[in-house]
C-alpha positions as CSV (number, residue, x, y, z in Angstrom):
1,M,165.6,74.3,150.4
2,S,167.5,72.8,147.6
3,K,168.4,68.7,148.4
4,P,171.1,67.5,150.1
5,I,173.5,66.0,146.7
6,I,173.9,62.0,146.4
7,K,177.4,60.8,144.8
8,I,177.4,57.4,143.6
9,V,180.7,56.1,142.5
10,D,181.3,53.0,140.7
11,C,184.3,51.6,141.9
12,A,184.3,49.3,138.3
13,S,184.4,51.7,135.7
14,G,185.5,54.3,137.9
15,E,182.5,57.2,137.2
16,V,181.1,58.7,139.1
17,I,177.3,60.8,139.5
18,E,176.8,63.5,141.6
19,R,172.8,64.2,141.8
20,E,170.2,65.8,144.3
21,M,167.9,63.4,146.5
22,N,164.6,62.4,144.9
23,A,161.2,62.8,147.0
24,A,161.7,59.3,148.5
25,E,165.3,59.6,149.6
26,F,164.6,63.0,150.7
27,K,162.1,61.9,153.2
28,Q,164.0,58.9,154.6
29,Y,167.0,61.1,155.5
30,E,164.4,64.1,157.1
31,E,163.0,61.0,159.1
32,N,166.9,60.1,160.2
33,V,167.8,63.6,160.8
34,K,164.9,63.9,162.9
35,S,165.5,60.8,164.5
36,V,168.8,61.5,165.3
37,E,168.0,65.3,166.9
38,K,165.9,63.2,169.2
39,Q,168.2,60.8,170.2
40,K,170.9,63.7,171.4
41,A,167.9,65.3,173.0
42,E,167.7,62.1,175.1
43,A,170.8,61.9,176.1
44,E,171.4,65.8,176.8
45,S,168.6,64.9,179.3
46,K,168.9,61.7,180.8
47,A,172.8,63.5,181.3
48,I,171.1,66.3,182.8
49,A,168.9,64.8,185.5
50,K,172.1,62.6,186.2
51,A,174.3,65.9,187.1
52,V,171.1,66.5,189.0
53,L,170.9,63.9,191.0
54,L,174.6,63.7,191.4
55,E,174.8,67.2,193.2
56,K,171.3,66.1,195.5
57,L,173.4,63.1,196.5
58,G,177.1,65.5,197.3
59,I,178.9,62.6,195.4
60,T,180.5,62.2,192.2
61,A,180.1,60.1,189.2
62,E,183.1,58.0,189.9
63,E,181.5,57.5,193.7
64,A,178.8,56.9,192.3
65,V,180.4,53.9,190.0
66,L,182.0,52.7,193.3
67,L,178.6,52.5,195.2
68,L,176.8,50.5,192.5
69,S,179.8,47.8,192.1
């Protein structure tokens, strides 16, 4: 697998440099991707748990907001 490309633009001169990520940048990139995936999975899990609870209670999300306000 080739590494993602980094694009560096020097605003003063307009020079554009495109290159592959180095090892440290690629490692950080992979960690960031894993973190985002974990956050998405946690958010999806919470949403499912919330939907299940609302279904058990037989109320809508709007009704739950009214109860808690």
